C-alpha positions as CSV (number, residue, x, y, z in Angstrom):
1,M,56.8,73.2,70.0
2,P,59.3,70.3,69.8
3,T,58.1,67.5,67.5
4,R,58.4,63.8,68.1
5,G,61.3,63.7,65.6
6,T,63.1,66.4,67.6
7,H,62.8,64.5,70.8
8,Q,64.0,61.4,69.0
9,G,67.1,63.3,67.7
10,I,67.9,64.6,71.1
11,Q,67.7,61.1,72.5
12,N,70.0,59.7,69.7
13,A,72.5,62.5,70.3
14,A,72.6,61.8,74.0
15,A,73.0,58.0,73.5
16,P,76.8,58.1,73.1
17,S,77.2,60.0,76.3
18,Q,75.0,57.6,78.1
19,E,77.0,54.7,76.7
20,H,80.3,56.3,77.9
21,A,78.8,56.9,81.3
22,A,77.6,53.3,81.5
23,A,81.1,52.1,80.7
24,G,82.6,54.4,83.3
25,A,84.6,56.4,80.7
26,A,84.5,60.1,79.8
27,A,83.0,61.2,76.6
28,G,85.5,61.0,73.7
29,F,87.8,58.6,75.6
30,S,89.6,56.1,73.4
31,T,92.1,53.5,74.5
32,R,94.0,54.0,71.2
33,R,94.8,57.6,72.2
34,T,96.5,56.6,75.5
35,L,100.3,56.3,75.5
36,P,100.9,57.1,71.8
37,L,103.6,55.0,70.2
38,L,105.8,58.0,69.3
39,V,105.6,59.2,72.9
40,E,106.9,55.9,74.2
41,V,109.6,55.9,71.5
42,R,110.8,59.3,72.6
43,R,110.8,58.3,76.2
44,Q,112.9,55.2,75.5
45,L,115.2,57.1,73.1
46,T,116.1,59.7,75.7
47,R,117.1,57.0,78.3
48,R,120.8,56.7,78.9
49,R,120.8,52.8,78.5
50,T,119.4,53.2,75.0
51,Q,122.0,55.7,74.0
52,L,124.9,53.8,75.5
53,T,123.7,50.5,73.9
54,L,123.3,52.0,70.4
55,G,126.6,53.9,70.8
56,F,128.5,50.7,71.7
57,L,127.0,48.9,68.7
58,V,128.4,51.7,66.5
59,L,131.8,51.5,68.3
60,L,132.2,47.7,68.2
61,P,133.1,47.3,64.5
62,F,135.8,49.9,64.9
63,L,137.2,48.0,67.9
64,L,137.3,44.8,65.8
65,V,139.0,46.8,63.0
66,G,141.6,47.9,65.5
67,A,142.1,44.4,66.7
68,F,142.8,43.1,63.2
69,K,145.1,46.0,62.4
70,L,147.1,45.5,65.6
71,G,147.1,41.7,65.4
72,S,149.9,39.6,63.9
73,G,147.6,37.6,61.6
74,P,144.7,35.2,61.6
75,S,144.6,32.7,64.4
76,G,142.4,30.1,62.8
77,R,140.6,29.6,66.1
78,G,137.2,30.5,67.5
79,T,135.1,30.5,64.3
80,P,134.5,28.0,61.5
81,G,136.9,29.8,59.2
82,L,135.1,33.2,59.3
83,V,138.0,34.8,61.2
84,D,140.5,33.8,58.5
85,V,138.6,35.7,55.8
86,A,137.3,38.5,58.0
87,T,139.5,41.1,56.4
88,A,138.8,40.0,52.8
89,G,136.3,42.8,52.3
90,A,133.3,44.7,53.8
91,A,130.9,41.7,53.5
92,N,133.3,39.3,55.1
93,F,134.0,41.7,57.9
94,T,130.2,42.1,58.5
95,L,129.8,38.3,58.6
96,F,132.5,38.0,61.2
97,T,131.0,40.8,63.3
98,L,127.6,39.1,63.3
99,F,129.2,35.8,64.2
100,V,131.0,37.1,67.3
101,A,127.9,39.1,68.3
102,T,125.3,36.3,67.9
103,G,126.4,34.3,70.9
104,F,126.1,36.9,73.6
105,L,126.0,40.6,72.6
106,L,122.8,40.5,70.6
107,I,121.2,38.4,73.3
108,V,122.0,41.1,75.9
109,V,120.7,43.9,73.6
110,F,117.4,42.2,73.0
111,A,117.1,41.2,76.7
112,L,117.9,44.8,77.7
113,F,115.3,46.5,75.6
114,A,112.5,44.1,76.5
115,G,113.4,43.3,80.1
116,D,113.9,46.8,81.3
117,T,110.7,48.4,79.8
118,V,108.0,47.4,82.3
119,A,110.1,46.6,85.3
120,S,111.8,50.0,85.2
121,E,108.4,51.7,85.4
122,A,107.6,49.6,88.5
123,S,111.0,50.4,90.1
124,W,110.4,54.1,89.5
125,S,106.9,53.8,91.1
126,S,105.4,55.2,87.9
127,L,103.6,52.1,86.6
128,R,100.5,52.6,88.8
129,Y,100.3,56.2,87.6
130,L,100.4,55.1,84.0
131,L,97.5,52.7,84.7
132,A,95.6,55.4,86.5
133,A,95.9,57.8,83.6
134,P,94.0,55.6,82.6
135,I,95.9,53.3,80.2
136,P,94.4,49.9,79.9
137,R,96.8,47.1,80.9
138,A,96.8,45.3,77.7
139,H,97.3,48.5,75.7
140,L,100.2,49.4,78.0
141,L,101.9,46.1,77.5
142,S,101.4,46.1,73.7
143,R,103.0,49.6,73.5
144,K,105.9,48.6,75.7
145,L,106.5,45.4,73.7
146,V,106.3,47.0,70.3
147,V,108.7,49.8,71.2
148,A,111.1,47.3,72.7
149,L,111.0,45.2,69.5
150,L,111.5,48.3,67.4
151,F,114.6,49.3,69.2
152,S,116.0,45.7,69.2
153,L,115.4,45.5,65.5
154,F,117.0,48.9,64.9
155,A,120.1,47.8,67.0
156,L,120.3,44.5,65.0
157,V,120.3,46.4,61.7
158,L,122.6,49.1,62.9
159,L,125.4,46.7,63.8
160,P,125.9,45.1,60.3
161,V,125.4,48.5,58.5
162,V,128.2,50.1,60.5
163,A,130.3,46.9,60.2
164,Y,129.8,46.9,56.4
165,L,130.8,50.6,56.1
166,A,133.8,50.2,58.4
167,G,134.9,47.0,56.6
168,G,134.7,48.7,53.3
169,V,136.7,51.7,54.4
170,F,139.5,49.7,56.0
171,F,139.4,46.4,54.0
172,G,137.9,47.3,50.7
173,W,134.7,46.3,48.9
174,A,135.7,42.9,47.5
175,P,133.1,40.3,46.8
176,I,132.3,38.0,49.7
177,R,134.6,34.9,50.2
178,T,133.0,32.1,52.2
179,P,134.9,29.6,54.3
180,L,134.0,27.0,51.7
181,G,136.1,28.8,49.2
182,T,133.3,30.1,47.0
183,T,132.9,33.7,46.0
184,L,129.6,35.6,45.8
185,P,129.2,38.9,43.9
186,T,128.3,42.0,45.9
187,G,124.6,42.1,45.0
188,E,124.1,38.5,46.1
189,A,126.2,39.0,49.2
190,L,124.0,41.9,50.3
191,V,120.9,39.8,49.8
192,R,122.3,37.0,51.9
193,L,123.4,39.4,54.6
194,A,119.8,40.7,54.6
195,I,118.5,37.0,55.0
196,I,120.9,36.5,57.9
197,V,119.7,39.7,59.7
198,G,116.1,38.7,59.1
199,Y,116.8,35.2,60.5
200,L,118.5,36.6,63.6
201,A,115.6,39.0,64.2
202,L,113.1,36.2,64.2
203,T,115.1,33.9,66.4
204,L,116.0,36.6,68.9
205,V,112.3,37.4,69.4
206,F,112.4,34.5,71.9
207,V,114.9,36.4,74.0
208,S,112.7,39.5,73.9
209,A,109.7,37.5,74.9
210,L,111.6,35.8,77.8
211,A,112.9,39.1,79.1
212,F,109.5,40.7,78.7
213,V,107.7,38.1,80.8
214,L,110.3,38.5,83.5
215,S,109.9,42.2,83.3
216,V,106.2,41.8,84.0
217,W,106.9,39.4,86.8
218,T,109.4,41.4,88.7
219,D,110.0,45.1,89.7
220,A,113.8,44.8,89.3
221,P,115.0,45.7,85.8
222,L,118.4,44.1,86.3
223,G,116.7,40.9,87.5
224,A,114.6,40.7,84.3
225,V,117.5,41.4,82.0
226,G,120.0,39.3,83.9
227,G,117.5,36.5,84.3
228,A,116.8,36.3,80.6
229,V,120.5,36.3,79.7
230,L,121.1,33.6,82.4
231,L,118.4,31.3,81.0
232,V,119.7,31.7,77.5
233,I,123.2,30.8,78.7
234,V,121.8,27.7,80.5
235,S,120.2,26.8,77.2
236,N,123.5,27.1,75.4
237,I,125.2,25.0,78.0
238,L,122.6,22.2,77.7
239,D,122.9,22.4,73.9
240,A,126.6,21.6,74.2
241,V,125.8,18.4,76.1
242,T,125.8,15.9,73.2
243,A,124.5,13.2,75.5
244,L,121.0,14.8,75.3
245,G,120.8,13.7,71.7
246,D,117.7,14.9,69.9
247,W,116.4,16.6,73.0
248,R,118.7,19.5,72.1
249,N,116.6,20.2,69.1
250,V,113.8,21.6,71.3
251,L,116.2,24.1,73.0
252,P,115.4,27.7,71.8
253,T,119.1,28.4,71.2
254,H,119.9,25.2,69.3
255,Y,119.5,27.0,66.0
256,S,121.3,30.2,66.9
257,Y,124.0,29.7,64.2
258,A,121.8,28.1,61.6
259,W,122.2,31.2,59.5
260,T,125.7,30.0,58.5
261,D,123.8,27.8,56.0
262,V,123.2,31.0,54.0
263,L,126.9,30.9,53.1
264,S,126.6,27.7,51.1
265,P,126.4,28.0,47.3
266,D,122.8,26.7,47.5
267,I,121.1,27.9,50.6
268,S,119.7,25.2,52.9
269,W,116.5,26.4,54.6
270,D,115.7,23.4,56.8
271,Q,117.6,24.3,60.0
272,M,116.6,28.0,59.7
273,A,113.0,27.1,59.3
274,Q,113.0,25.0,62.4
275,G,114.9,27.8,64.3
276,V,112.2,30.3,63.4
277,L,109.3,28.0,64.3
278,W,110.7,27.1,67.7
279,S,111.5,30.7,68.4
280,L,108.0,32.0,67.5
281,G,106.4,29.1,69.3
282,Y,108.3,29.8,72.6
283,S,107.6,33.5,72.1
284,L,103.8,33.0,71.8
285,V,103.7,31.0,75.0
286,L,105.8,33.5,76.9
287,L,103.9,36.5,75.8
288,T,100.6,34.9,76.5
289,L,101.9,34.2,80.0
290,A,103.0,37.9,80.4
291,W,99.6,39.2,79.4
292,W,97.8,36.7,81.7
293,H,99.9,37.6,84.7
294,F,99.9,41.3,84.2
295,D,96.1,41.4,83.8
296,R,95.8,39.8,87.3
297,K,98.8,41.5,89.0
298,D,98.3,43.8,91.9
299,I,100.1,46.9,90.9
300,V,101.5,48.6,94.0
301,S,104.5,50.5,92.6
């Protein structure tokens, strides 16, 4: 005959099932198991736009090498002296590559990975099926954003690595020569290059956040990516209007080239610190807006 303890054990064993039923979820269901990170990474890696983007970043340094090899000599225009020492060695060539990529190319890359991720699912009419899987909305957004940032960061690291190797092969491995006339040994040059890449990663998070909120707001991937790039261009145009005075300091792109302070004999951190703080502040507001809107959005595609 069952004892009181046996009945109590059966009730305790059934409790989790009753809790799942009360919550409307199947037994064993866990939001953490939906849309695994590696699955989303594989999905994005197999997409043609990812492969073409990463492939172009590998090709770009060699295109620049070809331009220098075919050119008649330094022009002295377009950069604050970086073009004149671009062929002095691998580190200098990497600095020049980052300089020419900062103003537009890296913006497009970050906007592409973040702006296409949610809007593309909506344009394919697969977003509602992902949510019906069921994948909680907040969990879906977090997975999409993390993978977009991972690919953006990988692209940002890939470009200077390839540029450094290409510069070393074609121009040698000499110590870095700054436009100020100072020379930095290879070890210190690599550390400063790492600081520059880290600064760019933190400031370009704003571009990802801007593209991501547009991706949540629209079902057109090109609209999200193009809209983010356009708004960044507008910010750059306003930053060039000196009549705005100190108002330019609040523009998210005002500190885009603050990383050039790393090339000074003694690194100045003030401008870079402000650039990082403004970028993270804007990003927090934009991502909060993305989550708020998506949580209330009527998904019909």
